[in-house]
Structures are given as C-alpha cells and as structure tokens.
N, C-alpha and C positions, 0 to 999 in steps of 0.2 A: 227268125228272119233269114231268108235266102241271101247269101252273100252277093253284093252288088258292087260294081266299081264306081268311081267318082264320075260326076258330070262336070267337066272342066271347060271353061273358056278363058280367054286371055285379054286383059285390058290393054290399052295402047302402049303402056310401058312394059308389057310382057309379064305382068304379075298374074299368077293363076287365080281364078275366081270360081267358086263353087256355084254352078247354076242351080243346084238343088236347094241351097241355102242363101243364095244371092249375097255372098260374103267372100272377101278375099282370103287367101290362105295365110298370108302374113302381111305385116305392115307395108303400106304403100310407100313409106318413107325409107325404111331400111330393115329388112327382115332379120338379119343377123344381130344387129344392135338391139332390136326388140327382144330377141331371145335372151341376149346377155342381160338386159335390164330386167325383164319380167321374170324369167325362169331361173337364171343363174343367180343374179343378185337377190331376187325375191326368195330364194331358198338358201341364201348365205353360201353360195358356191363361187369359187372353188375352195373357200376356207374350210368347209366341212368334209371335203372329199377324204376318203380313207379306203384302205384295202377292203374290197367287197361291197363298196357303196352301191345302193340299189335305188334307181330312179324309176318311177312309173308315170305314165302319161295317158291322158284321155285326148285322143285325136292325133294320130301320127302325121297325117297330111303329107307334106312334101318330104318329110324327114329332116327338115332344116334344124329343128330343135335338137334332135339327136346328134347331127353332125357338128353343130356349134358346141354342144356339150362335150363331144368326143375330142374336139380340138383343144378345148380348155383343159380337159382331163389330161391329155398328153403333155400340154405345156406345164401343168402343175407337177409333173414327174411323179405321180403317185404309183407306188409299186402294188402289184396285185390286181385282181379283176374288178371291172366295172360291169354292173348289170343294168340293163335298160329294157323295161317292158312297156309296150304301148298298145292301147286298145283303139282299133280303127274300124268303123262300120263300112266306109266306102273308099277302099284303097285306090290310089292312082295306078295307072299302068306304068311300066318301066319307062316307056317313051315320054309320058307326061311328067314323071318325076325328073327325068334327065333334062327336059326343057325347063322345068321350074327352077332347077338348081344350077343351070348353065351359067347364070350371071355371077355366081359366087365362086370366082376363080380362086380365092384364098383357101377354099376347102380342098382344092386339088385332088390328090389321090384318095382322100377320105370320101369325097363325093363320088368318085368313079367306082370305088369299091362297093359302096352302098347300092348304086344303080346296077352293078354287075350281079350282086347277090339277090336283088329284089325280086319278089314274087307277089302277085295280087292275092295269093293264098296265105301270105304271111308266113309264120313259122319262126323258128329259132335259128340263128346263124351268127357267125363271128366275122364281121367285116375286117377287123384287125385283131392282132394278138392281144389277149387278156381283156377283150371287150365282148360281152354277150348281149346281143339284141334279140328280143322276142317281140313279134308283132302279132297280136291276137285279133283276128278278123271276125267281125260280127257285132251284134248289139251289145254294148257294154252293160246294159241293164241285166243281161243274162250272163255274159262272160265274166264280169268282175266279181259277182257274188261267188262264182265257182272257182275263182283263182285262189291258189294256196299261198301266194307271196305276201310280203309286207314291205313297203317301200320306205326308204329314209327320206325321200323327197318326191313330191307329186307336182307334175306340170299339168294344170287344168287348162286345156287349149282347144276345147270344142268351139264350133262357130258361135256367133253371138247368142246369148241366152234368149233374146227375143225371137231369133230365127231357128234355133236348134234347142228348144227347151228340154228335150228328152235327156240331153247330156248334162243338164244342170239340176235335175230334180232332187228333192230332199232325200229320197230313197237312195239315189246314186251317190250323193255326197256322204250319206251314212256309210255306204260301202267303202268309199275312199277313206273315211276315218277308221273303219274296221281293218283296213288293209294298210295301215300306216304303222311303222315301227315306233317304239318308245322314243320320244324326243324328235319325231319326224315333223316335216314341214310341208306346206303346199303353197303354190303361187298361181295366180291367174291375172290376165290382163283386165278381166271384168271387175268393175266396182259396183255392180248391180246390188241393190239392197237384198233381194231375194237370195242371191248367191252367198252373200256374207252371212245372212241369217241361217241358211242351210249348213254352212260350214261350222258356224258356232254350235248349232244343234248336234252336229256330227262329232263334236269334241275338240274343236280347234279354238285357240285364242286368236281372234281375227283382228287384223289391222288394215285400215285403208291408207295407202301410201302413194306418193307421186307415181303416175303412170309414164308410159313412153310416148314421145312425140305429141300428137294431138290429144291423146287420152290424158285427162287431168289426173285420174286416179286409177289404181289397181288394188288388188287384194292379196295379202299374205296371211299365213296362219301357222301356228305351232301347236301340235297335239298336246292337250293338257295331260298332266301326269295322272 
C-alpha cells in the first residue's frame, strides 16, 4: 500500500474526525482520561512499568496515547528507557497533529517536542531523554508480521471495528499475540464480540470490563503462559 496521509475534519468542539472512517480520533468527552482509563489502567500501568518496558500500538493517530503514557512514565520516576512502537497507516501532518493536541495544555513541552520531531514518514526518534518512539507507517497487516519486537503491553486503538475492520482481523490479532512478551497484556476500547474472540484465539485470557464515558464496556487481555 502506498503511504497516504490522514483525511481529517474537525467537529464543532475541535475534536479531529477521520473522514476516511467517519470516526473521531479520541473520546468526545475527554481524550486524555480515555487513554488513562482504557490503555494505562487496562494494561495495569503505571504499576507494571520497569526499566526497558516496551509498549506497542495499533493506530498512532494524534499521538495522544503516547504523550499521556510518557507523562505518566515520567511521574512514576522509572529509571531506564521506555520503548514505544506504533503502527499507523494514515499519518496526520504536523500541522494537523499540532491542532489536535493544542487543547491539552497539561502536556506542555512533551506535546511540543513530539510535534517538532514529527514526520509523516514516521521513523524512530527520541522526543525526550530515555524514551524511544518508533512510528511504522504503512498497512499493519504487512508491517507487523515483519516486525522483530515483542511488547509488554499493547494499545489496540484502531478506528471502530465496524468502520476499520482491517485493523481488527483475526490474522492481525494473531500477530499481536505473536509479538507479545511473556506475561504481556493488551487493552482496547472495543467490546465487540468478534474482537474478544480473535484475541482469545490469539492466546490472550480476555475480560470485558467497564469502559470509559458512554462506552459501557471495553476489553483487556493477558497472554496465556
């Protein structure tokens, strides 16, 4: 697939919406709190943070998940590096990312550093000391199987399975399981039955737990030994 950038519009409240998938990039209620609830708490973070912890993500989007995680990592005072790898098919431009993140003043210099380093071509860079971010641009169905890493925690944050089914296929969830370290976890805002079944088949013990905001449920999983 030839690399393409995102098609973004903005709702009246300034929340970015994907025109391609007709879906907002983050919760209309509170994007940072959604990240904390779904992806941090869902992966038992910051409690599991340790030297060299590796997070992988499907769907980098605005970078809000990365920045919220980075802020919590710094607050936890963990020594040593954090690795964050994200797979993104349709990257935002730097200007779109800056606009999407502008309301999150609490992210301050972390937000500005990401925008300054950002490229629609992705790549690996270190926006702050001891933190390595790699954004792999392209179709995850091709790029994830070729990836050599194994994550301690997965953020499954593609657009809605009903609108972006390619990022939730059984084959791709199998690859998520194959690229998860022993004792690793995953979390997603989605509670769709098909997603839960695919994660179970990929080797995760799956639970449906309370979701964020208007979403009654979400899904978490721990890789079976």
